[in-house]
ChimeraX commands (.cxc) that place a marker at each C-alpha (Angstrom):
marker #1 position -16.75,-6.82,-1.88 radius 0.5
marker #1 position -16.05,-5.82,1.71 radius 0.5
marker #1 position -12.74,-4.36,2.92 radius 0.5
marker #1 position -11.57,-7.75,4.15 radius 0.5
marker #1 position -11.63,-9.20,0.65 radius 0.5
marker #1 position -9.40,-6.46,-0.80 radius 0.5
marker #1 position -6.23,-8.17,-1.98 radius 0.5
marker #1 position -2.74,-7.08,-0.93 radius 0.5
marker #1 position -2.19,-5.05,-4.09 radius 0.5
marker #1 position -5.40,-3.09,-3.60 radius 0.5
marker #1 position -4.65,-2.54,0.09 radius 0.5
marker #1 position -1.25,-1.16,-0.87 radius 0.5
marker #1 position -2.94,1.31,-3.20 radius 0.5
marker #1 position -5.35,2.35,-0.43 radius 0.5
marker #1 position -2.38,2.87,1.89 radius 0.5
marker #1 position -0.60,4.95,-0.73 radius 0.5
marker #1 position -3.63,7.20,-1.14 radius 0.5
marker #1 position -3.89,7.95,2.57 radius 0.5
marker #1 position -0.12,8.34,2.97 radius 0.5
marker #1 position 0.08,10.81,0.07 radius 0.5
marker #1 position -2.70,12.95,1.51 radius 0.5
marker #1 position -1.34,12.71,5.06 radius 0.5
marker #1 position 2.12,13.77,3.96 radius 0.5
marker #1 position 0.69,16.55,1.83 radius 0.5
marker #1 position -1.46,17.94,4.64 radius 0.5
marker #1 position 1.38,17.72,7.17 radius 0.5
marker #1 position 3.75,19.56,4.86 radius 0.5
marker #1 position 1.21,22.22,3.99 radius 0.5
marker #1 position 0.65,23.02,7.66 radius 0.5
marker #1 position 4.28,22.64,8.76 radius 0.5
marker #1 position 5.03,24.90,11.67 radius 0.5
marker #1 position 1.36,25.40,12.47 radius 0.5
marker #1 position 0.37,22.01,13.91 radius 0.5
marker #1 position 2.13,22.07,17.28 radius 0.5
marker #1 position 3.07,24.68,19.81 radius 0.5
marker #1 position 5.68,22.68,21.73 radius 0.5
marker #1 position 3.43,22.26,24.74 radius 0.5
marker #1 position 2.60,18.59,24.10 radius 0.5
marker #1 position -0.83,17.04,24.47 radius 0.5
marker #1 position -3.24,16.89,21.55 radius 0.5
marker #1 position -1.28,19.57,19.69 radius 0.5
marker #1 position 1.32,16.89,18.96 radius 0.5
marker #1 position -1.21,14.78,17.04 radius 0.5
marker #1 position -2.51,15.01,13.49 radius 0.5
marker #1 position -5.67,13.10,12.60 radius 0.5
marker #1 position -6.91,12.09,9.17 radius 0.5
marker #1 position -10.35,10.79,8.29 radius 0.5
marker #1 position -11.13,9.62,4.81 radius 0.5
marker #1 position -13.33,7.53,2.57 radius 0.5
marker #1 position -12.96,6.18,-0.88 radius 0.5
marker #1 position -13.88,3.64,-3.49 radius 0.5
marker #1 position -11.65,0.81,-4.73 radius 0.5
marker #1 position -11.81,-1.19,-7.95 radius 0.5
marker #1 position -9.78,-4.36,-7.59 radius 0.5
marker #1 position -9.59,-8.04,-8.59 radius 0.5
marker #1 position -11.51,-10.55,-6.48 radius 0.5
marker #1 position -8.15,-11.98,-5.40 radius 0.5
marker #1 position -4.54,-11.74,-6.57 radius 0.5
marker #1 position -4.56,-13.47,-9.93 radius 0.5
marker #1 position -8.29,-13.22,-10.59 radius 0.5
marker #1 position -9.70,-12.23,-13.98 radius 0.5
marker #1 position -12.76,-10.57,-12.41 radius 0.5
marker #1 position -12.94,-7.15,-10.76 radius 0.5
marker #1 position -15.12,-5.86,-7.94 radius 0.5
marker #1 position -15.87,-2.42,-6.53 radius 0.5
marker #1 position -16.10,-1.51,-2.86 radius 0.5
marker #1 position -16.26,1.54,-0.61 radius 0.5
marker #1 position -13.99,1.84,2.40 radius 0.5
marker #1 position -13.32,4.17,5.35 radius 0.5
marker #1 position -9.80,5.31,6.26 radius 0.5
marker #1 position -8.34,6.63,9.48 radius 0.5
marker #1 position -4.86,7.66,10.55 radius 0.5
marker #1 position -3.46,9.39,13.64 radius 0.5
marker #1 position 0.14,10.62,13.62 radius 0.5
marker #1 position 2.10,11.71,16.70 radius 0.5
marker #1 position 4.99,14.09,15.99 radius 0.5
marker #1 position 5.53,12.50,12.57 radius 0.5
marker #1 position 6.85,9.46,14.44 radius 0.5
marker #1 position 4.04,7.21,15.70 radius 0.5
marker #1 position 1.29,6.18,13.28 radius 0.5
marker #1 position -2.00,4.52,14.28 radius 0.5
marker #1 position -4.37,3.50,11.48 radius 0.5
marker #1 position -6.96,0.94,10.55 radius 0.5
marker #1 position -4.12,-1.29,9.34 radius 0.5
marker #1 position -2.26,-1.33,12.67 radius 0.5
marker #1 position 0.31,0.67,14.63 radius 0.5
marker #1 position 3.81,1.64,13.55 radius 0.5
marker #1 position 6.66,4.00,14.33 radius 0.5
marker #1 position 9.67,5.54,12.64 radius 0.5
marker #1 position 12.59,4.25,14.70 radius 0.5
marker #1 position 15.30,6.14,12.78 radius 0.5
marker #1 position 15.14,9.36,10.76 radius 0.5
marker #1 position 18.41,10.98,9.81 radius 0.5
marker #1 position 20.25,12.14,6.68 radius 0.5
marker #1 position 17.42,11.16,4.37 radius 0.5
marker #1 position 17.10,7.63,5.74 radius 0.5
marker #1 position 13.96,6.61,7.61 radius 0.5
marker #1 position 13.42,3.19,9.16 radius 0.5
marker #1 position 10.12,1.95,10.56 radius 0.5
marker #1 position 8.54,-0.98,12.35 radius 0.5
marker #1 position 4.84,-1.84,12.49 radius 0.5
marker #1 position 2.39,-4.42,13.78 radius 0.5
marker #1 position -0.82,-4.96,11.85 radius 0.5
marker #1 position -3.52,-7.54,11.20 radius 0.5
marker #1 position -4.63,-9.22,7.99 radius 0.5
marker #1 position -2.95,-11.20,5.24 radius 0.5
marker #1 position -5.75,-13.70,4.66 radius 0.5
marker #1 position -7.99,-14.79,1.82 radius 0.5
marker #1 position -11.49,-16.25,1.90 radius 0.5
marker #1 position -12.66,-19.11,-0.28 radius 0.5
marker #1 position -15.89,-17.18,-0.83 radius 0.5
marker #1 position -13.99,-14.30,-2.50 radius 0.5
marker #1 position -14.33,-16.08,-5.86 radius 0.5
marker #1 position -15.99,-19.13,-7.35 radius 0.5
marker #1 position -12.57,-20.16,-8.70 radius 0.5
marker #1 position -11.28,-20.51,-5.10 radius 0.5
marker #1 position -13.99,-23.00,-4.12 radius 0.5
marker #1 position -12.40,-26.06,-2.53 radius 0.5
marker #1 position -9.13,-24.31,-1.65 radius 0.5
marker #1 position -10.24,-23.28,1.85 radius 0.5
marker #1 position -9.62,-20.01,3.70 radius 0.5
marker #1 position -6.24,-18.49,4.51 radius 0.5
marker #1 position -6.62,-17.03,8.00 radius 0.5
marker #1 position -5.97,-13.42,8.93 radius 0.5
marker #1 position -3.42,-12.84,11.66 radius 0.5
marker #1 position -0.75,-10.52,13.00 radius 0.5
marker #1 position 1.62,-9.00,10.44 radius 0.5
marker #1 position 5.07,-7.73,11.45 radius 0.5
marker #1 position 6.48,-5.13,9.05 radius 0.5
marker #1 position 9.91,-3.52,8.78 radius 0.5
marker #1 position 10.54,-0.72,6.33 radius 0.5
marker #1 position 13.21,1.66,5.09 radius 0.5
marker #1 position 13.02,4.78,2.93 radius 0.5
marker #1 position 16.06,6.52,1.43 radius 0.5
marker #1 position 15.84,9.89,-0.30 radius 0.5
marker #1 position 17.76,9.67,-3.58 radius 0.5
marker #1 position 16.96,13.21,-4.65 radius 0.5
marker #1 position 14.51,16.06,-4.05 radius 0.5
marker #1 position 11.50,13.95,-5.08 radius 0.5
marker #1 position 12.70,10.38,-5.53 radius 0.5
marker #1 position 12.65,7.83,-2.68 radius 0.5
marker #1 position 13.88,4.24,-2.63 radius 0.5
marker #1 position 11.83,1.90,-0.44 radius 0.5
marker #1 position 12.33,-1.53,1.10 radius 0.5
marker #1 position 9.67,-3.40,3.07 radius 0.5
marker #1 position 9.57,-6.81,4.75 radius 0.5
marker #1 position 6.17,-8.19,5.80 radius 0.5
marker #1 position 5.98,-11.41,7.82 radius 0.5
marker #1 position 2.58,-13.04,8.44 radius 0.5
marker #1 position 2.43,-14.85,11.78 radius 0.5
marker #1 position -0.74,-16.78,10.91 radius 0.5
marker #1 position -2.43,-17.91,7.72 radius 0.5
marker #1 position 0.35,-18.28,5.16 radius 0.5
marker #1 position 3.04,-17.78,7.83 radius 0.5
marker #1 position 5.05,-16.40,4.95 radius 0.5
marker #1 position 7.25,-13.41,4.20 radius 0.5
marker #1 position 7.07,-10.89,1.36 radius 0.5
marker #1 position 9.96,-8.51,0.58 radius 0.5
marker #1 position 9.27,-5.45,-1.59 radius 0.5
marker #1 position 11.81,-3.08,-3.19 radius 0.5
marker #1 position 10.72,0.03,-5.02 radius 0.5
marker #1 position 11.11,3.62,-6.14 radius 0.5
marker #1 position 8.53,6.35,-5.49 radius 0.5
marker #1 position 8.20,9.94,-6.62 radius 0.5
marker #1 position 5.85,12.88,-6.11 radius 0.5
marker #1 position 6.18,15.87,-8.47 radius 0.5
marker #1 position 4.08,19.06,-8.36 radius 0.5
marker #1 position 2.26,19.60,-11.63 radius 0.5
marker #1 position 3.71,23.11,-11.62 radius 0.5
marker #1 position 7.20,21.66,-12.07 radius 0.5
marker #1 position 6.08,19.67,-15.11 radius 0.5
marker #1 position 4.48,22.68,-16.82 radius 0.5
marker #1 position 7.38,24.99,-15.81 radius 0.5
marker #1 position 5.56,27.14,-13.24 radius 0.5
marker #1 position 7.80,25.87,-10.44 radius 0.5
marker #1 position 11.51,25.19,-10.55 radius 0.5
marker #1 position 12.76,21.83,-9.18 radius 0.5
marker #1 position 15.44,23.54,-7.08 radius 0.5
marker #1 position 15.75,20.79,-4.50 radius 0.5
marker #1 position 14.04,22.83,-1.80 radius 0.5
marker #1 position 12.34,20.93,1.01 radius 0.5
marker #1 position 8.77,19.96,0.20 radius 0.5
marker #1 position 7.61,22.06,3.17 radius 0.5
marker #1 position 8.95,25.19,1.45 radius 0.5
marker #1 position 6.85,24.78,-1.68 radius 0.5
marker #1 position 3.82,22.90,-0.35 radius 0.5
marker #1 position 1.65,26.00,-0.41 radius 0.5
marker #1 position 2.37,26.41,-4.14 radius 0.5
marker #1 position 2.01,22.76,-5.04 radius 0.5
marker #1 position -1.69,22.26,-5.64 radius 0.5
marker #1 position -2.02,19.34,-8.02 radius 0.5
marker #1 position 0.82,16.79,-7.82 radius 0.5
marker #1 position 1.56,13.64,-9.79 radius 0.5
marker #1 position 2.65,10.55,-7.88 radius 0.5
marker #1 position 4.12,7.33,-9.20 radius 0.5
marker #1 position 6.25,4.36,-8.37 radius 0.5
marker #1 position 7.56,0.95,-9.39 radius 0.5
marker #1 position 8.29,-2.05,-7.17 radius 0.5
marker #1 position 9.09,-5.75,-7.23 radius 0.5
marker #1 position 7.92,-8.35,-4.69 radius 0.5
marker #1 position 9.72,-11.51,-3.57 radius 0.5
marker #1 position 7.88,-14.14,-1.51 radius 0.5
marker #1 position 9.13,-17.19,0.37 radius 0.5
marker #1 position 7.80,-20.71,-0.20 radius 0.5
marker #1 position 5.29,-20.56,2.68 radius 0.5
marker #1 position 3.58,-17.50,1.20 radius 0.5
marker #1 position 3.62,-18.69,-2.40 radius 0.5
marker #1 position 2.41,-22.18,-1.53 radius 0.5
marker #1 position -0.45,-20.78,0.57 radius 0.5
marker #1 position -1.74,-18.40,-2.10 radius 0.5
marker #1 position -0.70,-20.10,-5.33 radius 0.5
marker #1 position -0.06,-23.75,-4.47 radius 0.5
marker #1 position -2.63,-26.55,-4.63 radius 0.5
marker #1 position -2.21,-29.52,-2.28 radius 0.5
marker #1 position -3.48,-33.03,-3.05 radius 0.5
marker #1 position -6.51,-32.47,-0.79 radius 0.5
marker #1 position -7.24,-29.07,-2.35 radius 0.5
marker #1 position -6.93,-30.57,-5.82 radius 0.5
marker #1 position -9.51,-33.23,-4.97 radius 0.5
marker #1 position -11.90,-30.59,-3.53 radius 0.5
marker #1 position -11.47,-27.91,-6.18 radius 0.5
marker #1 position -10.77,-29.83,-9.37 radius 0.5
marker #1 position -7.59,-27.80,-9.95 radius 0.5
marker #1 position -4.42,-29.70,-10.70 radius 0.5
marker #1 position -1.96,-30.25,-7.86 radius 0.5
marker #1 position 0.76,-27.60,-7.86 radius 0.5
marker #1 position 3.76,-26.69,-5.72 radius 0.5
marker #1 position 4.85,-23.04,-5.57 radius 0.5
marker #1 position 8.32,-22.28,-4.27 radius 0.5
marker #1 position 10.11,-19.11,-3.19 radius 0.5
marker #1 position 11.01,-16.48,-5.76 radius 0.5
marker #1 position 10.00,-13.23,-7.40 radius 0.5
marker #1 position 6.22,-12.96,-7.08 radius 0.5
marker #1 position 5.20,-9.79,-8.90 radius 0.5
marker #1 position 6.28,-6.50,-10.43 radius 0.5
marker #1 position 4.12,-3.42,-9.88 radius 0.5
marker #1 position 3.72,0.08,-11.32 radius 0.5
marker #1 position 1.44,2.83,-10.04 radius 0.5
marker #1 position 0.57,6.34,-11.12 radius 0.5
marker #1 position -1.85,8.86,-9.76 radius 0.5
marker #1 position -2.46,12.34,-8.46 radius 0.5
marker #1 position -2.98,14.24,-5.24 radius 0.5
marker #1 position -4.77,17.55,-4.89 radius 0.5
marker #1 position -5.04,19.70,-1.79 radius 0.5
marker #1 position -8.45,21.29,-1.30 radius 0.5
marker #1 position -7.77,24.14,1.09 radius 0.5
marker #1 position -5.84,23.63,4.32 radius 0.5
marker #1 position -7.66,20.53,5.52 radius 0.5
marker #1 position -9.09,18.56,2.60 radius 0.5
marker #1 position -7.25,16.42,0.09 radius 0.5
marker #1 position -8.18,14.26,-2.90 radius 0.5
marker #1 position -6.02,11.38,-4.14 radius 0.5
marker #1 position -6.37,8.86,-6.92 radius 0.5
marker #1 position -4.04,5.95,-7.71 radius 0.5
marker #1 position -4.03,3.28,-10.42 radius 0.5
marker #1 position -1.75,0.26,-10.02 radius 0.5
marker #1 position -0.84,-2.54,-12.41 radius 0.5
marker #1 position 0.66,-5.75,-11.00 radius 0.5
marker #1 position 2.01,-8.64,-13.05 radius 0.5
marker #1 position 2.68,-12.01,-11.47 radius 0.5
marker #1 position 6.03,-13.73,-12.01 radius 0.5
marker #1 position 7.62,-17.14,-11.54 radius 0.5
marker #1 position 5.75,-19.89,-9.72 radius 0.5
marker #1 position 2.91,-17.49,-8.87 radius 0.5
marker #1 position 2.29,-16.77,-12.57 radius 0.5
marker #1 position 2.15,-20.48,-13.49 radius 0.5
marker #1 position -0.27,-21.45,-10.71 radius 0.5
marker #1 position -3.64,-23.02,-11.66 radius 0.5
marker #1 position -5.18,-20.66,-9.08 radius 0.5
marker #1 position -4.27,-17.73,-11.36 radius 0.5
marker #1 position -6.76,-16.76,-14.05 radius 0.5
marker #1 position -4.98,-13.56,-15.11 radius 0.5
marker #1 position -1.25,-12.81,-14.81 radius 0.5
marker #1 position -1.89,-9.05,-14.83 radius 0.5
marker #1 position -4.18,-7.22,-12.38 radius 0.5
marker #1 position -5.33,-3.61,-12.19 radius 0.5
marker #1 position -6.37,-1.84,-9.00 radius 0.5
marker #1 position -7.67,1.71,-8.70 radius 0.5
marker #1 position -8.57,3.86,-5.72 radius 0.5
marker #1 position -10.09,7.31,-5.39 radius 0.5
marker #1 position -10.07,8.73,-1.85 radius 0.5
marker #1 position -10.90,11.99,-0.10 radius 0.5
marker #1 position -9.53,12.87,3.32 radius 0.5
marker #1 position -9.85,15.54,6.01 radius 0.5
marker #1 position -7.11,16.58,8.44 radius 0.5
marker #1 position -7.87,18.03,11.87 radius 0.5
marker link #1:1,2 radius 0.2
marker link #1:2,3 radius 0.2
marker link #1:3,4 radius 0.2
marker link #1:4,5 radius 0.2
marker link #1:5,6 radius 0.2
marker link #1:6,7 radius 0.2
marker link #1:7,8 radius 0.2
marker link #1:8,9 radius 0.2
marker link #1:9,10 radius 0.2
marker link #1:10,11 radius 0.2
marker link #1:11,12 radius 0.2
marker link #1:12,13 radius 0.2
marker link #1:13,14 radius 0.2
marker link #1:14,15 radius 0.2
marker link #1:15,16 radius 0.2
marker link #1:16,17 radius 0.2
marker link #1:17,18 radius 0.2
marker link #1:18,19 radius 0.2
marker link #1:19,20 radius 0.2
marker link #1:20,21 radius 0.2
marker link #1:21,22 radius 0.2
marker link #1:22,23 radius 0.2
marker link #1:23,24 radius 0.2
marker link #1:24,25 radius 0.2
marker link #1:25,26 radius 0.2
marker link #1:26,27 radius 0.2
marker link #1:27,28 radius 0.2
marker link #1:28,29 radius 0.2
marker link #1:29,30 radius 0.2
marker link #1:30,31 radius 0.2
marker link #1:31,32 radius 0.2
marker link #1:32,33 radius 0.2
marker link #1:33,34 radius 0.2
marker link #1:34,35 radius 0.2
marker link #1:35,36 radius 0.2
marker link #1:36,37 radius 0.2
marker link #1:37,38 radius 0.2
marker link #1:38,39 radius 0.2
marker link #1:39,40 radius 0.2
marker link #1:40,41 radius 0.2
marker link #1:41,42 radius 0.2
marker link #1:42,43 radius 0.2
marker link #1:43,44 radius 0.2
marker link #1:44,45 radius 0.2
marker link #1:45,46 radius 0.2
marker link #1:46,47 radius 0.2
marker link #1:47,48 radius 0.2
marker link #1:48,49 radius 0.2
marker link #1:49,50 radius 0.2
marker link #1:50,51 radius 0.2
marker link #1:51,52 radius 0.2
marker link #1:52,53 radius 0.2
marker link #1:53,54 radius 0.2
marker link #1:54,55 radius 0.2
marker link #1:55,56 radius 0.2
marker link #1:56,57 radius 0.2
marker link #1:57,58 radius 0.2
marker link #1:58,59 radius 0.2
marker link #1:59,60 radius 0.2
marker link #1:60,61 radius 0.2
marker link #1:61,62 radius 0.2
marker link #1:62,63 radius 0.2
marker link #1:63,64 radius 0.2
marker link #1:64,65 radius 0.2
marker link #1:65,66 radius 0.2
marker link #1:66,67 radius 0.2
marker link #1:67,68 radius 0.2
marker link #1:68,69 radius 0.2
marker link #1:69,70 radius 0.2
marker link #1:70,71 radius 0.2
marker link #1:71,72 radius 0.2
marker link #1:72,73 radius 0.2
marker link #1:73,74 radius 0.2
marker link #1:74,75 radius 0.2
marker link #1:75,76 radius 0.2
marker link #1:76,77 radius 0.2
marker link #1:77,78 radius 0.2
marker link #1:78,79 radius 0.2
marker link #1:79,80 radius 0.2
marker link #1:80,81 radius 0.2
marker link #1:81,82 radius 0.2
marker link #1:82,83 radius 0.2
marker link #1:83,84 radius 0.2
marker link #1:84,85 radius 0.2
marker link #1:85,86 radius 0.2
marker link #1:86,87 radius 0.2
marker link #1:87,88 radius 0.2
marker link #1:88,89 radius 0.2
marker link #1:89,90 radius 0.2
marker link #1:90,91 radius 0.2
marker link #1:91,92 radius 0.2
marker link #1:92,93 radius 0.2
marker link #1:93,94 radius 0.2
marker link #1:94,95 radius 0.2
marker link #1:95,96 radius 0.2
marker link #1:96,97 radius 0.2
marker link #1:97,98 radius 0.2
marker link #1:98,99 radius 0.2
marker link #1:99,100 radius 0.2
marker link #1:100,101 radius 0.2
marker link #1:101,102 radius 0.2
marker link #1:102,103 radius 0.2
marker link #1:103,104 radius 0.2
marker link #1:104,105 radius 0.2
marker link #1:105,106 radius 0.2
marker link #1:106,107 radius 0.2
marker link #1:107,108 radius 0.2
marker link #1:108,109 radius 0.2
marker link #1:109,110 radius 0.2
marker link #1:110,111 radius 0.2
marker link #1:111,112 radius 0.2
marker link #1:112,113 radius 0.2
marker link #1:113,114 radius 0.2
marker link #1:114,115 radius 0.2
marker link #1:115,116 radius 0.2
marker link #1:116,117 radius 0.2
marker link #1:117,118 radius 0.2
marker link #1:118,119 radius 0.2
marker link #1:119,120 radius 0.2
marker link #1:120,121 radius 0.2
marker link #1:121,122 radius 0.2
marker link #1:122,123 radius 0.2
marker link #1:123,124 radius 0.2
marker link #1:124,125 radius 0.2
marker link #1:125,126 radius 0.2
marker link #1:126,127 radius 0.2
marker link #1:127,128 radius 0.2
marker link #1:128,129 radius 0.2
marker link #1:129,130 radius 0.2
marker link #1:130,131 radius 0.2
marker link #1:131,132 radius 0.2
marker link #1:132,133 radius 0.2
marker link #1:133,134 radius 0.2
marker link #1:134,135 radius 0.2
marker link #1:135,136 radius 0.2
marker link #1:136,137 radius 0.2
marker link #1:137,138 radius 0.2
marker link #1:138,139 radius 0.2
marker link #1:139,140 radius 0.2
marker link #1:140,141 radius 0.2
marker link #1:141,142 radius 0.2
marker link #1:142,143 radius 0.2
marker link #1:143,144 radius 0.2
marker link #1:144,145 radius 0.2
marker link #1:145,146 radius 0.2
marker link #1:146,147 radius 0.2
marker link #1:147,148 radius 0.2
marker link #1:148,149 radius 0.2
marker link #1:149,150 radius 0.2
marker link #1:150,151 radius 0.2
marker link #1:151,152 radius 0.2
marker link #1:152,153 radius 0.2
marker link #1:153,154 radius 0.2
marker link #1:154,155 radius 0.2
marker link #1:155,156 radius 0.2
marker link #1:156,157 radius 0.2
marker link #1:157,158 radius 0.2
marker link #1:158,159 radius 0.2
marker link #1:159,160 radius 0.2
marker link #1:160,161 radius 0.2
marker link #1:161,162 radius 0.2
marker link #1:162,163 radius 0.2
marker link #1:163,164 radius 0.2
marker link #1:164,165 radius 0.2
marker link #1:165,166 radius 0.2
marker link #1:166,167 radius 0.2
marker link #1:167,168 radius 0.2
marker link #1:168,169 radius 0.2
marker link #1:169,170 radius 0.2
marker link #1:170,171 radius 0.2
marker link #1:171,172 radius 0.2
marker link #1:172,173 radius 0.2
marker link #1:173,174 radius 0.2
marker link #1:174,175 radius 0.2
marker link #1:175,176 radius 0.2
marker link #1:176,177 radius 0.2
marker link #1:177,178 radius 0.2
marker link #1:178,179 radius 0.2
marker link #1:179,180 radius 0.2
marker link #1:180,181 radius 0.2
marker link #1:181,182 radius 0.2
marker link #1:182,183 radius 0.2
marker link #1:183,184 radius 0.2
marker link #1:184,185 radius 0.2
marker link #1:185,186 radius 0.2
marker link #1:186,187 radius 0.2
marker link #1:187,188 radius 0.2
marker link #1:188,189 radius 0.2
marker link #1:189,190 radius 0.2
marker link #1:190,191 radius 0.2
marker link #1:191,192 radius 0.2
marker link #1:192,193 radius 0.2
marker link #1:193,194 radius 0.2
marker link #1:194,195 radius 0.2
marker link #1:195,196 radius 0.2
marker link #1:196,197 radius 0.2
marker link #1:197,198 radius 0.2
marker link #1:198,199 radius 0.2
marker link #1:199,200 radius 0.2
marker link #1:200,201 radius 0.2
marker link #1:201,202 radius 0.2
marker link #1:202,203 radius 0.2
marker link #1:203,204 radius 0.2
marker link #1:204,205 radius 0.2
marker link #1:205,206 radius 0.2
marker link #1:206,207 radius 0.2
marker link #1:207,208 radius 0.2
marker link #1:208,209 radius 0.2
marker link #1:209,210 radius 0.2
marker link #1:210,211 radius 0.2
marker link #1:211,212 radius 0.2
marker link #1:212,213 radius 0.2
marker link #1:213,214 radius 0.2
marker link #1:214,215 radius 0.2
marker link #1:215,216 radius 0.2
marker link #1:216,217 radius 0.2
marker link #1:217,218 radius 0.2
marker link #1:218,219 radius 0.2
marker link #1:219,220 radius 0.2
marker link #1:220,221 radius 0.2
marker link #1:221,222 radius 0.2
marker link #1:222,223 radius 0.2
marker link #1:223,224 radius 0.2
marker link #1:224,225 radius 0.2
marker link #1:225,226 radius 0.2
marker link #1:226,227 radius 0.2
marker link #1:227,228 radius 0.2
marker link #1:228,229 radius 0.2
marker link #1:229,230 radius 0.2
marker link #1:230,231 radius 0.2
marker link #1:231,232 radius 0.2
marker link #1:232,233 radius 0.2
marker link #1:233,234 radius 0.2
marker link #1:234,235 radius 0.2
marker link #1:235,236 radius 0.2
marker link #1:236,237 radius 0.2
marker link #1:237,238 radius 0.2
marker link #1:238,239 radius 0.2
marker link #1:239,240 radius 0.2
marker link #1:240,241 radius 0.2
marker link #1:241,242 radius 0.2
marker link #1:242,243 radius 0.2
marker link #1:243,244 radius 0.2
marker link #1:244,245 radius 0.2
marker link #1:245,246 radius 0.2
marker link #1:246,247 radius 0.2
marker link #1:247,248 radius 0.2
marker link #1:248,249 radius 0.2
marker link #1:249,250 radius 0.2
marker link #1:250,251 radius 0.2
marker link #1:251,252 radius 0.2
marker link #1:252,253 radius 0.2
marker link #1:253,254 radius 0.2
marker link #1:254,255 radius 0.2
marker link #1:255,256 radius 0.2
marker link #1:256,257 radius 0.2
marker link #1:257,258 radius 0.2
marker link #1:258,259 radius 0.2
marker link #1:259,260 radius 0.2
marker link #1:260,261 radius 0.2
marker link #1:261,262 radius 0.2
marker link #1:262,263 radius 0.2
marker link #1:263,264 radius 0.2
marker link #1:264,265 radius 0.2
marker link #1:265,266 radius 0.2
marker link #1:266,267 radius 0.2
marker link #1:267,268 radius 0.2
marker link #1:268,269 radius 0.2
marker link #1:269,270 radius 0.2
marker link #1:270,271 radius 0.2
marker link #1:271,272 radius 0.2
marker link #1:272,273 radius 0.2
marker link #1:273,274 radius 0.2
marker link #1:274,275 radius 0.2
marker link #1:275,276 radius 0.2
marker link #1:276,277 radius 0.2
marker link #1:277,278 radius 0.2
marker link #1:278,279 radius 0.2
marker link #1:279,280 radius 0.2
marker link #1:280,281 radius 0.2
marker link #1:281,282 radius 0.2
marker link #1:282,283 radius 0.2
marker link #1:283,284 radius 0.2
marker link #1:284,285 radius 0.2
marker link #1:285,286 radius 0.2
view
C-alpha cells in the first residue's frame, strides 16, 4: 500500500504522530531555537519516517502495511509546511488557537481493494481546512476541525474531539500535575502517554461519494444501489505514547479505533463497521 492509499483515519494518525513529536521537540528546546535575529533561526524542521498498519479503505475488513516519510517545517510556531500542505495559526490567545490550511488529497482509488471494483475512483484535489483548539486544563484540549474537499467528493467533514498528553511521571507520581506550562517540565517528561476521542459528521456529498452506490455503480460492481445522506459518520478513539530521545530525536506510536455510524455504517461498500489503524514513527528535529 502506498501513501496515497492510506485512508483518512490512518492519515490522521500519521499527522498526530508528527504533531506530537514536533510539539515535544519545540517545547524541549524552548528558548534555544531562535535568537531574535530572524532568518533560518526562526524555523524548526522535522524529518521522520514510519510504518502504518491500516485498512485498505474506510470500512474495509482487510488491513495493509506501508512505510512512509514525513516532513514538517515550522516558522515561529505560526506557519506550518508539511507533506500534507501549508497552514498557519491565525489566532493564538488565552488558550484558544485558530488555524487555516490548504492541502491536497481526499481521494480513493478503485484499485485499493477488490471490493471497490466497479465503483470508480474518487479524485484527489485541494482540501481547505479550518481548525480551533481550546485548552480546557493543563493537559486537556478541545478540538474542532472542518475539512472541505474541492474536488472528488466535493464534501465536508466536521470533527469534534478531546485530546490529552500526560507525562508518564505524573501517572506514576514522580511529577506533580501542578498546571505548569509544558515548556517548564519538558526536560523532565521523557515518556508521555497521549490519547483522544473524536466524532465526525459528514455532509451528503461526502457520504454519497464514499459510501453511496449509484445505479451505474451497482450495475458495474454488483453491489446494491444505496443512497447515503448527511449525518454522523464515525466515532474515533486513539491512544499512544511519545518518547524524546535526546534533544533532537523522538519516537511516537499511536493506535486508533474508528467505528462507522449512520448511513456510512449501513453502506454495502462497508465490510467492517470498526477499523483499527496503527502508526510507529521516528523523527529528527534540526
